[in-house]
VOFI-589421 format. One record per residue (C-alpha): y negated, x negated, z negated; residue in one letter; residue number from 1. Coordinates in pm, 1 decimal. Layout:
% residues N
<pt><Y>Y</Y><X>X</X><Z>Z</Z><res>A</res><n>NUM</n></pt>
...
% end
This chain:
% residues 120
<pt><Y>0.0</Y><X>0.0</X><Z>0.0</Z><res>X</res><n>1</n></pt>
<pt><Y>-345.1</Y><X>-125.4</X><Z>87.9</Z><res>X</res><n>2</n></pt>
<pt><Y>-577.0</Y><X>-109.1</X><Z>-216.2</Z><res>X</res><n>3</n></pt>
<pt><Y>-881.7</Y><X>-290.5</X><Z>-73.5</Z><res>X</res><n>4</n></pt>
<pt><Y>-1221.7</Y><X>-170.2</X><Z>-179.1</Z><res>X</res><n>5</n></pt>
<pt><Y>-1505.6</Y><X>-148.9</X><Z>70.4</Z><res>X</res><n>6</n></pt>
<pt><Y>-1634.0</Y><X>-490.4</X><Z>-45.4</Z><res>X</res><n>7</n></pt>
<pt><Y>-1298.5</Y><X>-654.6</X><Z>37.9</Z><res>X</res><n>8</n></pt>
<pt><Y>-1271.4</Y><X>-518.7</X><Z>392.1</Z><res>X</res><n>9</n></pt>
<pt><Y>-1347.9</Y><X>-772.2</X><Z>666.7</Z><res>X</res><n>10</n></pt>
<pt><Y>-1679.8</Y><X>-694.9</X><Z>833.0</Z><res>X</res><n>11</n></pt>
<pt><Y>-1655.2</Y><X>-574.4</X><Z>1196.4</Z><res>X</res><n>12</n></pt>
<pt><Y>-1819.7</Y><X>-889.4</X><Z>1338.6</Z><res>X</res><n>13</n></pt>
<pt><Y>-1545.9</Y><X>-1107.8</X><Z>1181.1</Z><res>X</res><n>14</n></pt>
<pt><Y>-1241.2</Y><X>-898.7</X><Z>1270.4</Z><res>X</res><n>15</n></pt>
<pt><Y>-1209.4</Y><X>-1040.0</X><Z>1621.2</Z><res>X</res><n>16</n></pt>
<pt><Y>-1465.3</Y><X>-1320.8</X><Z>1654.9</Z><res>X</res><n>17</n></pt>
<pt><Y>-1345.9</Y><X>-1427.2</X><Z>2003.8</Z><res>X</res><n>18</n></pt>
<pt><Y>-1353.7</Y><X>-1068.8</X><Z>2129.2</Z><res>X</res><n>19</n></pt>
<pt><Y>-1023.6</Y><X>-1110.6</X><Z>2311.7</Z><res>X</res><n>20</n></pt>
<pt><Y>-765.4</Y><X>-843.3</X><Z>2372.1</Z><res>X</res><n>21</n></pt>
<pt><Y>-768.0</Y><X>-472.3</X><Z>2321.5</Z><res>X</res><n>22</n></pt>
<pt><Y>-898.4</Y><X>-196.6</X><Z>2541.2</Z><res>X</res><n>23</n></pt>
<pt><Y>-1233.7</Y><X>-369.9</X><Z>2583.9</Z><res>X</res><n>24</n></pt>
<pt><Y>-1076.3</Y><X>-620.0</X><Z>2823.2</Z><res>X</res><n>25</n></pt>
<pt><Y>-816.9</Y><X>-381.1</X><Z>2964.2</Z><res>X</res><n>26</n></pt>
<pt><Y>-962.6</Y><X>-29.1</X><Z>2976.2</Z><res>X</res><n>27</n></pt>
<pt><Y>-697.7</Y><X>67.5</X><Z>3234.0</Z><res>X</res><n>28</n></pt>
<pt><Y>-443.2</Y><X>71.1</X><Z>2949.6</Z><res>X</res><n>29</n></pt>
<pt><Y>-627.0</Y><X>340.7</X><Z>2753.7</Z><res>X</res><n>30</n></pt>
<pt><Y>-429.2</Y><X>659.5</X><Z>2724.5</Z><res>X</res><n>31</n></pt>
<pt><Y>-621.9</Y><X>852.9</X><Z>2464.0</Z><res>X</res><n>32</n></pt>
<pt><Y>-429.6</Y><X>1176.4</X><Z>2508.0</Z><res>X</res><n>33</n></pt>
<pt><Y>-89.9</Y><X>1014.8</X><Z>2473.7</Z><res>X</res><n>34</n></pt>
<pt><Y>30.7</Y><X>1184.4</X><Z>2791.5</Z><res>X</res><n>35</n></pt>
<pt><Y>109.9</Y><X>1019.6</X><Z>3121.9</Z><res>X</res><n>36</n></pt>
<pt><Y>-175.4</Y><X>1014.9</X><Z>3371.6</Z><res>X</res><n>37</n></pt>
<pt><Y>-187.1</Y><X>1315.4</X><Z>3602.7</Z><res>X</res><n>38</n></pt>
<pt><Y>-80.9</Y><X>1101.4</X><Z>3897.1</Z><res>X</res><n>39</n></pt>
<pt><Y>246.9</Y><X>1028.9</X><Z>3713.3</Z><res>X</res><n>40</n></pt>
<pt><Y>330.4</Y><X>1388.3</X><Z>3616.6</Z><res>X</res><n>41</n></pt>
<pt><Y>546.5</Y><X>1613.5</X><Z>3832.8</Z><res>X</res><n>42</n></pt>
<pt><Y>415.4</Y><X>1934.0</X><Z>3676.5</Z><res>X</res><n>43</n></pt>
<pt><Y>59.4</Y><X>1828.5</X><Z>3766.0</Z><res>X</res><n>44</n></pt>
<pt><Y>152.5</Y><X>1783.0</X><Z>4132.5</Z><res>X</res><n>45</n></pt>
<pt><Y>351.7</Y><X>2108.6</X><Z>4145.1</Z><res>X</res><n>46</n></pt>
<pt><Y>45.9</Y><X>2290.1</X><Z>4010.6</Z><res>X</res><n>47</n></pt>
<pt><Y>-179.3</Y><X>2095.2</X><Z>4249.6</Z><res>X</res><n>48</n></pt>
<pt><Y>20.3</Y><X>2203.4</X><Z>4557.2</Z><res>X</res><n>49</n></pt>
<pt><Y>57.6</Y><X>2558.6</X><Z>4425.0</Z><res>X</res><n>50</n></pt>
<pt><Y>-321.6</Y><X>2594.4</X><Z>4400.1</Z><res>X</res><n>51</n></pt>
<pt><Y>-379.6</Y><X>2470.4</X><Z>4758.2</Z><res>X</res><n>52</n></pt>
<pt><Y>-456.5</Y><X>2696.9</X><Z>5049.7</Z><res>X</res><n>53</n></pt>
<pt><Y>-164.2</Y><X>2716.5</X><Z>5290.6</Z><res>X</res><n>54</n></pt>
<pt><Y>-366.6</Y><X>2560.0</X><Z>5573.4</Z><res>X</res><n>55</n></pt>
<pt><Y>-459.0</Y><X>2263.3</X><Z>5352.2</Z><res>X</res><n>56</n></pt>
<pt><Y>-96.3</Y><X>2216.4</X><Z>5260.7</Z><res>X</res><n>57</n></pt>
<pt><Y>6.6</Y><X>2210.3</X><Z>5628.4</Z><res>X</res><n>58</n></pt>
<pt><Y>-251.8</Y><X>1938.5</X><Z>5698.9</Z><res>X</res><n>59</n></pt>
<pt><Y>-80.9</Y><X>1709.1</X><Z>5445.4</Z><res>X</res><n>60</n></pt>
<pt><Y>211.2</Y><X>1668.2</X><Z>5687.4</Z><res>X</res><n>61</n></pt>
<pt><Y>-6.2</Y><X>1437.6</X><Z>5902.2</Z><res>X</res><n>62</n></pt>
<pt><Y>-128.8</Y><X>1222.5</X><Z>5610.5</Z><res>X</res><n>63</n></pt>
<pt><Y>1.7</Y><X>872.3</X><Z>5542.5</Z><res>X</res><n>64</n></pt>
<pt><Y>199.3</Y><X>909.8</X><Z>5220.8</Z><res>X</res><n>65</n></pt>
<pt><Y>259.2</Y><X>538.2</X><Z>5163.0</Z><res>X</res><n>66</n></pt>
<pt><Y>-32.6</Y><X>519.1</X><Z>4917.0</Z><res>X</res><n>67</n></pt>
<pt><Y>61.2</Y><X>834.6</X><Z>4725.6</Z><res>X</res><n>68</n></pt>
<pt><Y>210.5</Y><X>804.8</X><Z>4376.9</Z><res>X</res><n>69</n></pt>
<pt><Y>585.5</Y><X>863.0</X><Z>4370.3</Z><res>X</res><n>70</n></pt>
<pt><Y>548.9</Y><X>1182.0</X><Z>4166.8</Z><res>X</res><n>71</n></pt>
<pt><Y>318.0</Y><X>1325.9</X><Z>4435.2</Z><res>X</res><n>72</n></pt>
<pt><Y>556.1</Y><X>1236.6</X><Z>4719.6</Z><res>X</res><n>73</n></pt>
<pt><Y>857.3</Y><X>1382.2</X><Z>4538.3</Z><res>X</res><n>74</n></pt>
<pt><Y>668.1</Y><X>1698.2</X><Z>4445.6</Z><res>X</res><n>75</n></pt>
<pt><Y>535.9</Y><X>1738.4</X><Z>4799.8</Z><res>X</res><n>76</n></pt>
<pt><Y>884.4</Y><X>1703.1</X><Z>4951.2</Z><res>X</res><n>77</n></pt>
<pt><Y>1020.9</Y><X>1951.0</X><Z>4703.5</Z><res>X</res><n>78</n></pt>
<pt><Y>736.4</Y><X>2193.3</X><Z>4760.9</Z><res>X</res><n>79</n></pt>
<pt><Y>803.3</Y><X>2191.6</X><Z>5135.4</Z><res>X</res><n>80</n></pt>
<pt><Y>1145.7</Y><X>2345.0</X><Z>5057.8</Z><res>X</res><n>81</n></pt>
<pt><Y>997.5</Y><X>2628.4</X><Z>4849.8</Z><res>X</res><n>82</n></pt>
<pt><Y>1116.6</Y><X>2892.6</X><Z>5099.2</Z><res>X</res><n>83</n></pt>
<pt><Y>1467.7</Y><X>2839.6</X><Z>4959.0</Z><res>X</res><n>84</n></pt>
<pt><Y>1524.8</Y><X>3069.9</X><Z>4659.7</Z><res>X</res><n>85</n></pt>
<pt><Y>1663.4</Y><X>2803.5</X><Z>4423.1</Z><res>X</res><n>86</n></pt>
<pt><Y>1374.6</Y><X>2569.2</X><Z>4500.5</Z><res>X</res><n>87</n></pt>
<pt><Y>1122.0</Y><X>2848.3</X><Z>4451.3</Z><res>X</res><n>88</n></pt>
<pt><Y>1274.2</Y><X>2939.6</X><Z>4114.5</Z><res>X</res><n>89</n></pt>
<pt><Y>1271.7</Y><X>2578.3</X><Z>3998.3</Z><res>X</res><n>90</n></pt>
<pt><Y>907.0</Y><X>2519.3</X><Z>4092.4</Z><res>X</res><n>91</n></pt>
<pt><Y>795.4</Y><X>2857.1</X><Z>3957.7</Z><res>X</res><n>92</n></pt>
<pt><Y>970.9</Y><X>2787.2</X><Z>3627.9</Z><res>X</res><n>93</n></pt>
<pt><Y>796.3</Y><X>2450.6</X><Z>3601.1</Z><res>X</res><n>94</n></pt>
<pt><Y>448.3</Y><X>2578.4</X><Z>3687.8</Z><res>X</res><n>95</n></pt>
<pt><Y>454.7</Y><X>2928.5</X><Z>3537.8</Z><res>X</res><n>96</n></pt>
<pt><Y>712.6</Y><X>2881.0</X><Z>3262.4</Z><res>X</res><n>97</n></pt>
<pt><Y>1061.0</Y><X>3023.9</X><Z>3227.4</Z><res>X</res><n>98</n></pt>
<pt><Y>1072.1</Y><X>3403.6</X><Z>3246.8</Z><res>X</res><n>99</n></pt>
<pt><Y>1163.2</Y><X>3589.8</X><Z>2929.0</Z><res>X</res><n>100</n></pt>
<pt><Y>1529.6</Y><X>3676.3</X><Z>2910.9</Z><res>X</res><n>101</n></pt>
<pt><Y>1666.2</Y><X>3960.5</X><Z>2704.1</Z><res>X</res><n>102</n></pt>
<pt><Y>2017.1</Y><X>3942.1</X><Z>2568.9</Z><res>X</res><n>103</n></pt>
<pt><Y>2185.7</Y><X>4270.1</X><Z>2487.7</Z><res>X</res><n>104</n></pt>
<pt><Y>2520.3</Y><X>4276.4</X><Z>2318.1</Z><res>X</res><n>105</n></pt>
<pt><Y>2731.7</Y><X>4586.1</X><Z>2288.2</Z><res>X</res><n>106</n></pt>
<pt><Y>3040.5</Y><X>4611.3</X><Z>2071.3</Z><res>X</res><n>107</n></pt>
<pt><Y>3315.6</Y><X>4868.7</X><Z>2078.4</Z><res>X</res><n>108</n></pt>
<pt><Y>3381.2</Y><X>4844.5</X><Z>1705.6</Z><res>X</res><n>109</n></pt>
<pt><Y>3131.7</Y><X>4868.0</X><Z>1424.1</Z><res>X</res><n>110</n></pt>
<pt><Y>3052.9</Y><X>4527.5</X><Z>1273.9</Z><res>X</res><n>111</n></pt>
<pt><Y>3057.5</Y><X>4532.1</X><Z>896.9</Z><res>X</res><n>112</n></pt>
<pt><Y>3071.9</Y><X>4163.1</X><Z>818.1</Z><res>X</res><n>113</n></pt>
<pt><Y>2984.8</Y><X>3832.2</X><Z>985.9</Z><res>X</res><n>114</n></pt>
<pt><Y>3125.0</Y><X>3503.8</X><Z>858.8</Z><res>X</res><n>115</n></pt>
<pt><Y>2968.5</Y><X>3163.3</X><Z>930.0</Z><res>X</res><n>116</n></pt>
<pt><Y>3160.0</Y><X>2839.6</X><Z>881.7</Z><res>X</res><n>117</n></pt>
<pt><Y>3027.3</Y><X>2487.7</X><Z>903.1</Z><res>X</res><n>118</n></pt>
<pt><Y>3262.3</Y><X>2223.8</X><Z>1039.6</Z><res>X</res><n>119</n></pt>
<pt><Y>3275.0</Y><X>1891.8</X><Z>861.2</Z><res>X</res><n>120</n></pt>
% end
């Protein structure tokens, strides 16, 4: 446990006298939110393509994709297949969330007791 009083704490100007290291020298490493950057997230690109006008999306076919992030390329290729039902469901579930599912159980006999056992 650290029990230093305010008088014992090193003053800011002496904590790193050379000023080397940290985000000051490498601001590209800052990730304040703790999440991957948007360019690295599949759900971002799925949402990005979903929000596009259809004509804009068709124009992407002619673009050079060699400079695109991998997540964008993969999402674009997947989004092109959205006319297939399984692909549509997968992308819709990722951008809109899974639909609510109701489970209904019917029993022939009346249940009077339920027993739970934990395995060791």
